[in-house]
C-alpha positions in Angstrom: 56.2 66.6 56.3 56.8 66.6 52.6 55.9 70.1 51.3 54.1 68.5 48.4 51.7 66.9 50.9 48.8 69.3 51.5 46.2 68.2 54.1 42.9 70.1 53.7 40.4 69.0 56.3 39.8 65.3 55.6 41.3 65.4 52.1 45.0 65.2 51.3 46.7 66.0 48.1 50.1 65.1 46.8 50.9 67.4 43.9 47.7 67.4 41.8 46.6 63.9 43.0 43.9 63.7 45.6 44.9 60.8 47.9 42.2 60.9 50.6 38.7 62.1 50.2 35.3 62.0 51.8 31.6 61.3 51.0 29.1 63.7 52.4 26.6 60.8 52.6 29.1 58.6 54.6 30.2 60.6 57.7 32.9 59.1 59.7 34.8 57.5 56.8 37.9 58.6 55.0 38.4 57.1 51.5 41.7 56.2 50.0 42.2 56.8 46.3 45.0 54.3 45.1 44.2 53.9 41.4 41.9 55.0 38.7 42.5 51.8 36.6 39.6 49.3 36.5 39.0 46.0 34.7 35.3 46.8 34.4 33.5 49.5 32.5 30.2 49.4 34.4 27.3 51.1 32.6 26.2 52.7 35.9 29.6 53.9 37.1 29.9 57.6 37.9 33.4 57.7 36.3 31.6 57.7 32.9 30.8 61.4 33.6 34.4 62.2 34.5 36.5 62.2 37.6 34.7 64.9 39.7 32.9 63.4 42.7 31.2 65.6 45.3 33.5 68.5 44.3 36.6 66.4 44.4 38.8 65.4 41.4 39.7 61.7 41.8 41.7 61.5 38.6 45.2 60.3 39.5 46.4 60.6 35.9 48.8 57.6 36.4 50.6 59.4 39.3 49.7 56.6 41.6 50.8 57.2 45.3 53.1 54.6 46.9 52.3 53.1 50.3 54.5 55.6 52.2 52.8 58.5 50.6 49.3 57.2 51.5 50.4 56.5 55.1 51.7 60.1 55.4 48.4 61.4 53.9 46.4 59.4 56.4 48.4 60.5 59.4 48.1 64.1 58.3 44.4 63.9 58.9 43.1 64.7 62.4 40.1 63.4 64.3 41.0 59.7 64.3 38.7 57.6 66.4 36.2 60.5 66.7 35.3 62.2 63.5 37.1 59.5 61.4 36.2 56.0 62.4 36.8 54.0 59.1 39.3 53.9 56.3 37.9 52.7 53.0 40.0 51.8 50.0 37.7 52.8 47.1 38.1 55.3 44.3 37.6 55.5 40.5 39.4 52.2 40.0 39.9 48.7 41.5 42.1 49.1 44.6 43.3 45.5 44.6 45.0 45.9 41.3 47.6 47.6 43.6 47.4 44.7 46.1 51.0 45.1 47.5 50.4 48.8 48.1 47.1 48.3 49.8 48.5 45.5 51.9 51.4 47.7 53.1 49.1 50.5 54.0 46.8 48.2 56.0 49.7 46.8 57.9 50.9 50.3 58.7 47.4 51.3 60.0 47.3 48.1 62.1 50.7 49.2 63.6 49.0 52.4 64.8 46.2 51.1 67.1 45.9 54.6 68.5 44.0 55.5 65.4 41.1 53.4 66.5 39.6 52.8 63.0 38.2 50.0 61.0 39.5 49.2 57.5 37.3 48.3 54.6 38.1 47.3 51.1 35.6 47.7 48.2 36.5 45.5 45.3 35.0 44.0 42.1 37.2 40.9 42.6 38.5 41.1 39.0 42.1 41.3 40.3 41.7 37.6 41.0 42.2 36.9 37.3 45.9 37.6 37.7 46.7 37.9 41.4 45.6 35.2 43.9 46.6 36.4 47.4 44.3 36.6 50.4 46.7 37.6 53.2 45.1 41.1 53.1 42.1 39.6 54.9 44.3 39.3 58.0 44.5 43.1 58.4 41.0 44.4 57.5 37.6 44.5 59.2 35.3 44.5 56.2 35.6 43.2 52.6 32.8 44.5 50.4 32.6 42.7 47.0 30.6 44.0 44.1 28.3 41.2 42.9 26.1 43.4 40.7 24.4 40.6 38.9 22.9 37.1 39.4 24.6 35.4 36.4 27.3 35.8 33.9 25.1 37.1 31.1 23.7 39.9 33.2 27.2 40.7 34.7 28.7 41.1 31.3 25.9 43.3 30.2 26.0 45.6 33.2 29.7 45.6 34.0 31.3 45.2 30.6 34.5 43.5 31.9 37.7 43.6 30.1 38.6 40.0 31.0 37.1 36.8 29.8 34.8 34.7 32.1 34.6 37.6 34.5 31.7 36.2 36.5 33.5 32.9 36.8 36.5 34.8 38.1 34.3 36.6 40.6 32.8 33.3 41.8 36.2 31.7 42.1 37.3 34.7 44.2 34.3 34.4 46.5 34.8 30.7 47.0 38.5 31.3 47.8 37.5 34.0 50.3 35.0 31.7 51.9 37.6 28.9 52.3 40.0 31.4 53.8 37.4 32.7 56.2 36.5 29.1 57.3 40.2 28.3 57.9 40.7 31.5 60.0 37.5 30.7 62.0 38.6 27.1 62.7 41.9 28.4 64.0 40.2 31.0 66.2 41.8 33.8 64.3 40.5 37.2 63.2 38.6 37.2 60.0 36.8 40.2 58.4 33.1 40.7 57.8 32.3 39.9 54.1 29.5 41.7 52.3 28.3 41.4 48.7 26.8 44.4 47.1 24.6 45.1 44.1 23.6 48.3 42.4 19.9 48.7 41.9 19.7 50.1 38.3 15.9 50.4 38.2 16.1 54.2 38.5 17.6 54.4 35.0 17.4 58.1 34.7 20.3 58.4 37.1 22.5 56.1 35.0 25.2 58.1 33.1 24.0 58.8 29.6 26.8 56.9 27.9 25.9 53.9 29.9 22.2 53.8 29.0 22.4 55.0 25.4 22.2 51.5 23.9 18.8 50.9 25.6 15.4 52.3 25.0 13.4 53.8 27.9 12.5 51.1 30.4 14.8 48.5 28.8 18.0 49.0 30.9 19.1 45.7 32.5 18.3 45.4 36.2 19.8 42.8 38.5 17.5 40.2 40.1 17.9 41.4 43.7 16.3 38.2 45.2 18.6 36.0 43.2 21.6 38.1 44.3 20.5 37.8 47.9 20.3 34.0 47.6 23.9 34.0 46.3 25.0 36.0 49.3 23.0 33.8 51.7 24.6 30.7 50.2 28.0 32.0 51.2 26.6 33.1 54.6 27.1 36.7 53.9 24.9 39.8 53.7 23.8 41.6 50.6 23.9 45.4 50.4 21.7 47.0 47.8 23.1 50.3 46.6 21.1 53.1 45.0 22.5 55.1 42.1 24.2 58.3 43.0 22.0 61.1 41.7 23.6 64.4 42.9 27.3 63.8 43.3 28.0 66.4 40.6 25.5 68.9 41.7 26.9 72.5 41.8 26.2 72.6 45.5 29.1 70.2 46.1 32.1 72.5 46.3 35.0 70.9 48.2 36.3 74.1 49.7 32.9 75.0 51.3 32.0 71.6 52.7 35.2 69.6 53.4 35.6 71.2 56.9 31.9 70.6 57.7 31.0 67.1 56.4 32.8 65.2 59.1 33.3 68.0 61.6 30.1 69.6 62.7 26.7 70.7 61.5 25.6 69.4 58.1 25.9 71.9 55.3 22.7 72.8 53.6 23.5 70.5 50.7 23.3 67.5 53.0 19.8 68.3 54.0 18.7 68.0 50.3 20.9 65.1 49.4 18.8 62.3 47.9 21.4 59.6 48.5 20.4 57.7 51.6 22.1 54.9 53.6 
């Protein structure tokens, strides 16, 4: 193993970059940090408060890991199929901006069936503005797409995209995924579960200060959850409503003290008081 690769429980570092990490509120999943670049600047995003997340520094500082490094980081982790049951591509950025890298890692995981894990991709869909490939869907189990608003005006207000017609790009992506899904189904081939998600921003006190500073108290935009559910239903998919993280930067979350406990035994005391629920 490369000496620079340092597995620590369920986290793995290469140099100063944290490649795999965990969420105390999501036991059984290992998260892959492939990029910290994003085409959105969501007002509710935790990255507005910096790269620390549950005691883990997710800043890659442009030292993006290649596919081989990520595969080595994953195979350095123990507990596959028992403590670790899902690999999730999600970090401080948009993973599909590194589509080729993510695809290569997914293929490598599929070539190791002994791991016994599912693969999930969390995406905003904004990569579709420049890269229109869907073959990744052949290798994953779940595609989770951030809808986050019921229309273009609300989407621009909440997500502050860096590309024009962002909501249109998102809808085009969803339509393409649906067509691909229907083609795979018609041919009797594997196709992933597709979910849409929306962040409930009604608890505005938990939104980063820099995201809510332009709004008076009680005036922060909130997505129409019923309308979002109709959009998901029209595609034949489910909608996941996410609550805002409220304690991911609490001093209780110290990586060294909880990384060996979160997926590997009794919950640390911090979990008992965690207000983030699934």
